[in-house]
N, C-alpha and C positions, 0 to 999 in steps of 0.2 A: 257668364258670371263664374268667378273662381269658387270651387268647392272647398270646404274645410272638413276634411275626413279624419275620423278617429278609427284606428284599427284596434279591436279588442281581441287579444290572443296573439302572442308572438312566438308560438312554438313551431312545430314541424312545418306547417303550411302558412301560418300567419306571418312568419318572417319574410316569405316571398311577397305577400301582399304589402307588407310594410315597405319593402324595397321598391315595388312598382309604384305605389302611390307617392312615395318620397321622390322618386325620379320624375313623376308627372308634376311635381310641385304643388300638390294639393293636400299633403299629409299635415294635419295640425296636431294630432296627439296619438299616442300609443298607450295601451292599457294591458297589464298582465298582473295576475296575482303573485307572480314571481319576478320582482323588479330586476333580478340579476340577468334575466334574459335580454334586457335592453342593451347590455354590453355586446359589442360586436355587430350591432345593427347599422352602424355608420350614420346615426341620426345627427342632424344639425342641431345647434343649440336652441333654436326657436321651437322645436317640436316638444310639446308638453308630454309629461310622463305621469301616468296614474296607475294605482294598484287595485282600483275597483271601478265598476261600471257607474256607480252613483256619482263619483267625482267627474267622470266623463260627461254625464248628463247635466251636471251643474255648470259645465263650461258652455256659456252661451254662444261662443264662436262656432262650436261644432254643429254642422248642419246635416252630416251624413255619418253613419256608423257602419263599419265593416266587422262582421262577427266571424272569427275563426277559432272557435272554442270547441270542446268535445260535443258531439251530436246531442247528448242528453240535455245540454243546457240551451240549445238553440231556441226552443219555443219560448222559454221564459225571458231570455235576453232580448229576443226580437220583440216580444210583447212590450217590455219595458221601454225600448227605444221608440217603437211606433206610438206608444201612448204620449210621448213628449213631442210628437209631430215631426220627427226626423225620418229621412230616408234610410233604408236598410239594405245592405248587401250581405248575405249570409252564405257561408259555404254549405255545400250539400251535406246531409239532407236538410230540407227546410224544417222538418219536425219528425218525430218518430211514430206519430199516428196520423191517420187521415183527419180525425177530429181536430187535432191541434193545428194541422196545416190549414184546414178550412177556416179556423178561427183567426189565424194570422192574415190570411187573404182578405177576409171580411173586415178586419180591423184596418188594414192598409187602405181598403176602399173607403171606409168611413172617414179616415184621417186624410184621404187624398194624398197618400205618400207612396213612394216607390218601394216595392218589396221584390228584390231580385235574388235568385239563387245562383251561386257560382258553379256552373258545369263547364269545366275547362275544355273538355273535348268538343262540346257543342260549338265553341268558337275557335277551335284549333284550325289553322290554315289548311292543314292536310285534310281534315274532315270536311271543311267547306269546299275544297277543291273536288273531293270525292263526290259530294252531293251535286256539284255543278256538272260533273262528268256523267253521273247517272241520269240527271234531268235532261241533259243534252243528247242522251243516247249513245255517247262515245263508248260505253262499255257493253253495248248490246242489251239484250233483254235480261234483266236481273231476276232470277227465279227466287233466290232467297239469300239472306246474309247470315253468315256464321262467324262467330268470333271466339277466340280463346284468350284467357288471361294467363300469361306465362310467367308473371312475376308475382310473388306473394304480397309485395307491398309492405306497408307498415302494420304490424300486428297490434290490435287494440283490444282491450278487455271491456271497454265501456260502450261498444256499439256492435251491431250485427254486421257481418260481412256484406249483406245486401245493401245496407245503407252506405257503405264505403265505396263499393264498386259498381253495383247495378245502375245507379243514375248516370254513370259516365258513358256507357257504351253505345247508346243510341238516342237520337232525338226522335221521339215518337210522334209522328204526324197522324198515323192510323193505328188504332189498337184493336186487334181481333182476338177476343177471348175464345179459348178452346175447352175450358173446364166448366162443368156445371156449377161448381161451388163459387166461381168468380162472378157468374152472371148477375145474381141479385145485387151484389155490392156495386158493380159497374153500372147497372141499370139505374140505381138510385143516384149515382154521383156523376153521370155522364155530362151534365151541364157544367160541372167544375172542370172537367177535361176540355170541354169546348172553349171555355174562357182562356185556356192557355194554348189553344190551337190544335188540340188533339181530337180527332173524330173517333169515337168508340162505336164499333159495330155491335150494338146490343139493342135488344128490343125494349119496349116500355116495361116497367116493373110488373104490370098486370099480366102481360104475356109471359114473362119469365115465371111468375108464380103459378099460372095455369099449367104450364108445361112441366114444371118441376114436381108439382103435386099430381101424381098419376091418377088419383081418383078424380080430381078436377079436370084432368085431361079427357078422361072418358066422358064425363058429364058435358064438357064443351063440345066434343066431337058429335055426341048424340043430339045436342041442341041444334046442330047444323043439319040434322036429318041424315047423318052418315052412320055407318055401322062401326061399333067398337065392342070389344069383348065385355061380357058381363063381369062386373068388378065389385068386390065386397070388402069392407073394412072389418066387419065383425066375423070372426071365425064361425060363430053359431049360425049365422045366415047362410054361409056356404055349406055347412054340414046339413042343414035342413033341406036345401035344394038337392044335395046329393042323395039324401035319403028318399026324396020324392022322385028321383030319377030325372030332375030338370037340369042337373049339372053333372057331367061325367069326368072321370079321370082319363088322362092326367090333367092336373090344373097347375097354374103358375102361382107361386108364393114369392113375393118380393117386397122391398121397402116401398112405402107409399111415396116418400120423397127420395127418389132413386137416382143413381148415376152409374152409367155403364152397366155391368152385370153384378154389382156388389150385392151379395146376399140372395141371389135368385135361386129358387129350388123348384123342382118339378115332381111333386109327390104323385104316386100311382095308386094309393089306397087311403082309406080313412085314417089309419094309424099314422102313416107317413105324413099326412096333411097336418094332423095335430102337432106332431113333433117338429115338422118343418116350420110351422107358424111360430112356435116357441123359439126355435133356433134362429130364425130371421130376426125376431124381436131382439135377441141377445146380440146378434151381429150388428144391428143398426147402431147400438150404443157403444160398440167397439170400433167403429169406423168413422170416416169423415162425415157421415150422415147423422152423427149423434146430435148435433145442434139443431138440424131440421126436425129430427124425430122427437126431440124434447118438446116441440110445440104442441104435440098431442100424443104423448107416449102410449096411451091405451089404443090408439088407432093409427099407429105408425107403420103397420104392415097390411098389405092387401092380398086377397085371394082373387085370382083372375081366371076366367075361362081360357082354356088353351086354344089358340087360334090355329085352324087347320088350313092347309093349302100351300101354295108356293109363296115363299117370302120374297118381297121386293124392297129395295131401299130407294127412297126418293130424295133427291136434293131439290128442295123447293126454294127458289132464289127470288128474293124481293130486293128492291133497291133501298136506298137509305131513307126513303119516305114511306116504306112499307107497301109499295106497289109490286105485284107479282110480274116478273119479267121472263122467267124460265123454269122448267122442271126437267130434271134429268132422272131417268129410270134405269135401275140396275136389277137384274135377277140375281139373287144370292144363291151361290152354288155350294159354298162351304163356310162355316162359322168357326171361330176359335175365341174362347174367353170373352164372348159377348160381342165380338167385332167380326165384320165381314173379312173372310180370308181369300175367297175366290168369288168373282162376280163377272157378269157379262152385261154390257150396256144394251138396252133394247128400245125399240120404237113402239110404244104401247099407248095408243090414243086415250083409252079409258083411264089408265093410271095417270097420264099427263094431265087430263082434265080434272081428275080428283085432286092432284097436287096443286093445280092452279086455283081450284076452289078453296082449298085449305089456306093457301097463301093469301088469297083475297080476304077471307073471313078473319084469319088470325091477325094479319097486318104486322107480322114480324119484320125485323130488319136483318138483311144479309141472308145467310143460308139457314134453312130448316132441315134437319136430319129427320126423315119420316120413315117409319117402318109399316108396311102394309102386307097382309096375307090375302092372296087371291085364290078363289076356287071357282067352280062353275056357277055357283049360286050368288056369291057376294064378294065384296071387297071389305076387309076388316082392318081398320086403322088401329095400330097397337101402341105407337110411340110418336111423340112430337118433341124434338129437342132443338131449341132455337140457337144452334151453333153449327160449326163444321163438325161432322161426325167421322168415325173411322172409315166410312165408305166413300167420302169425298175423293180421295186419291184416285179411285177408279174412274170417276167422271173427269178428273183433271187429265189423267193419262189418255183418255179418249177424246181430248180436244178442248174441254172447257177450261176457262181461266177466271174463276170467280175472284181471287185476290186482285187480279189486274182490273176487273170491273169495279171492285170496291174502291180501289185507288182512284180510278177515273171519276167515279161519283163523288168521292171526297174532294176532288179538285174542281168539281162543277162541270165535268166533261161527260160526254157520252161514250160508253165502252164500245169497242169494236164488236160487230155482230157475231164474229166467230168465237168470241170469248163466252158467249151464251148458248153454245151449241155443242153437242157431242156426236161422235160417229157411232151409230148403232152396230151391234155385232162384235164389239171389241171385248174379248175375254181376257181377264187379267188375274194375277195371283200375287199376293204378298209373299215375301220370302225371308227366311232367316239365314244368317251366315255364321259359320263356326270360325273363330279366330284363334290361332295357335299363339301362345305367348310363353316365354321362358321366365321362370322365377330366378 
């Protein structure tokens, strides 16, 4: 069946779409608020010309509409077209907010209409060929993909650079978030990603919430019968225990909803504790944690018992169904800015069993970055972060390949056994480089 397409917007990119659809013999109409743009398009006489969308929608011959207008107009124009029961092809981005994008997808489903976003590189012959070569193994084992944009492109004032360029560069089949602030959003919306063929390696919202709220983390760990540091939201409670001799310095003061080492203090006396508590409260609301802290501003800081002993980092690996498959243990030898700087992989059965129990009980998806302090008397679990942490590269360099395993699971395949193993006794250090440059 021949299509009858109308192209709305004949500017920088729209004129290319006009040319292509005209060449295909399916162009019925063009629309632009500036009719002078029609000149030079080489349109045949039978192509209708309109200066507003309403006129296009009143043309009963039009069955499909192509939108190539500024990004800020995409949501409203797509909505109007879909409401009339027509198919829509819209240049990227689909919309400027997730909420608007979701609304358009749902409307298209309700109307049983096609809603397609134009990502030119996704269908570029070179990109398709590259994907075929990677899949066939012609390029060997791909460790990572790195790209640079070397052309400024067309400067626009009406949209963010991310909307213009970011959608182009990669077809996302597997999304692995690395930042704590991304996790709650992706956990809530992962079904939407699944509908477009993207697997998001993220746990259920309940798991994300428990791990992000450090007070809830301690309560959950203890509910499993495991040891976790004594933790208080009320400064007065901590001070009372210190006065009774039931809590000793140093202690840890940190945001209740924390990420990395933002705002962490280690006071060594009573006065330092009071000042540190007030300082961390202020820091929370000057950082990316402000949104989370505002949920309970009077209880957004915790005081925690200082865990003693040797610190270990565990990579607790679950498959995409939340089943534990591996635990990698590293002894931390040096820390910097809250991240492991030097570490050694170890074969420790007790810690491996602890990690496996946590993985089974939590039921997270993918990697769990877990911090444990071990001494002669006990194992103290201090952190659960349901994502790749700064310590994972040590496991990877010692033989593990969790990204490869995640890709295999996403394809419905079983990962190779060696991807889920590490060589013990491998000591590694991160390094910095100094680069000389001339002004």
